[in-house]
Residue, then its C-alpha position, 0 to 999 in steps of 0.5 A: x097107114x099100112x105101116x101098122x100091119x104086123x106091128x106090136x104096139x104099146x098104148x099106156x092109159x089105153x082104156x081112156x077115151x083116147x086109147x079106146x078110140x086109138x085102138x078102134x082106129x088101129x085095129x083095121x090095119x092088122x097089127x100083130x099085137x096091141x098091148x093095153x096098159x092101164x091101172x083100172x081093172x073095170x075099164x079093161x073089162x069094159x074094153x074087152x067087151x067093146x072089142x069082143x076079146x079081139x085076138x090082137x088085144x092083150x090087157x096089162x094091169x100096170x102103172x107108168x110109175x112101176x118101171x119094172x112092170x113097164x119094162x115087161x109090158x115093153x118087151x118086143x114092142x115097136x111103137x108106143x103111144x103114151x097117153x097115161x096121165x093125171x089130167x083133171x086140173x083141180x085134182x092135180x092141184x090137191x095131189x101135186x107129188x102124185x101128179x108128178x109121179x104119173x105125169x113126169x116120172x112116169x113119162x121118164x119110165x116110159x122113155x127108159x123102157x123104150x130105150x132098154x127094149x129098143x123100141x122104134x118110136x114113141x109118141x107122147x100125147x101133150x096138151x095145150x095146158x103145157x104151153x105157158x102153163x098156169x097149173x100143175x097139170x100144165x107144168x108136169x105135161x110141159x116137163x114131160x114134153x121136154x123129157x121126150x125131146x131130150x130123149x132123142x139124144x140118148x138112143x136111136x128110138x124116135x120120141x115125138x110129141x103130139x099137142x092138142x086141145x079139148x077133145x069134145x066129150x072126153x072126161x073133164x070136158x065142159x060139154x057133158x057138164x053143160x048137157x047134164x046141168x041143162x037137162x037135170x038142174x036147169x041151170x048152167x054155171x059159166x066160169x067166165x063168158x069170155x073164155x074160149x077153148x079149142x075143140x076137136x071131135x075125138x075120131x078126128x083127134x086120133x086120126x090126126x095122132x096117126x098121121x103125126x106118127x107116120x110123119x114123125x122122125x123124133x124131136x118134133x112137137x106136132x101141133x094140130x091146127x084146131x078151131x076155137x069157140x067162145x064157151x058163152x057161145x057153146x052154152x047158148x047153143x046147148x041150151x037152145x037144143x036141149x032145153x025143151x022149151x024150159x027156161x035154163x038160168x046161166x050163173x057166172x061162178x068165175x074161173x076155177x083155180x089154175x084155169x086160164x080165160x084162153x088156152x094156147x097151143x103155141x106160145x110166143x116164144x115157140x113161134x120163132x121155131x115153128x114150121x107150117x107143114x100144112x095140116x100141122x104146125x111143128x115146133x122144133x125143140x130147143x135141144x139140137x137133134x141132127x136128123x131133125x135139122x137135116x129133115x127140115x133144113x131150109x124150111x122157113x119158120x112161120x109168120x105167126x109172130x105171136x102165140x097161136x091161142x084159142x083167142x086168135x085161132x080160127x073160130x067155129x061157126x055156131x051152126x058148124x059146131x052144133x052139127x058136130x055136137x049133134x053128130x057126136x050125140x052130145x045134143x041127145x037129152x037122154x044120154x047123160x054124162x055117166x051112168x053113175x051121175x044119172x042115178x043121183x038125185x038133183x041135190x046129189x048132183x049138186x053136191x058132186x059139182x060143188x066138190x068139183x068147184x063147178x057151182x061157185x061159192x053159193 
């Protein structure tokens, strides 16, 4: 990946979990500059401290909704990783237009800025929730994917997507929720014991994103081949590791609005235009892109025949997943989900979870 040396890179949403790990993996390749574009001053301060004011890093306060600001941030850039999004399903359902403004209009602003500033390549991080979407978050991520694919017909800039499922321990993940419930409340709230989800460690997700970027010529949607796990199995193994011999109750609260029992990385309709290249599946777009047709000419589509979902994907063995959780530090009872939650009383913590519909109707 020596291709990053001397490059000028823009990361939207660059202070989130994905952005922070992406910066950490890019810096050893000696890019000329990494511009971190995000809304949160506090998170930028934390990032500056983490990377010890690295001279290659430049922090820009801005919102992807602000086209003029984004144009300024994109000037002179070679490569964009577009990570910025509103992504918490209940928040998106309760704030629909704000979600559209960030996830859809914000993505179009990134496209326009990239074209205006003659950026070489844009990689958009998509989501499994954008496949056959049930909630607004998924609808906006699917729309953004379509915008990214279509942008390849407008300019020489290469626009591609990288679609993945849940990354272990990131904001909104069930894993830190389960750990804090086990350690502090001695109770787990299960949406549905039959629910399955894709999972991947953050470091592996980002290294795969960089591999996809190297391969991208514009128009592809790279699908990371991920394993899945049953949420009830996840809860069971975390209870075994974290309860310290104390009993932990498991209470079913039903799925939350906008959630699915199983997630998909490839829909049934996409399976007929999906190519298997080893580490990734590639979904070819509906729009015709000559350079993409030439690149994959003669390659047969996969024999998937059906959707690639967390119900039929390869599954983690319990011990395999437990080892990943241990390596990532999520089986450490002393490490709580966040500093502000760790300072709350049990009643205050229950109130927070109830507000996010993690305690059901009781």
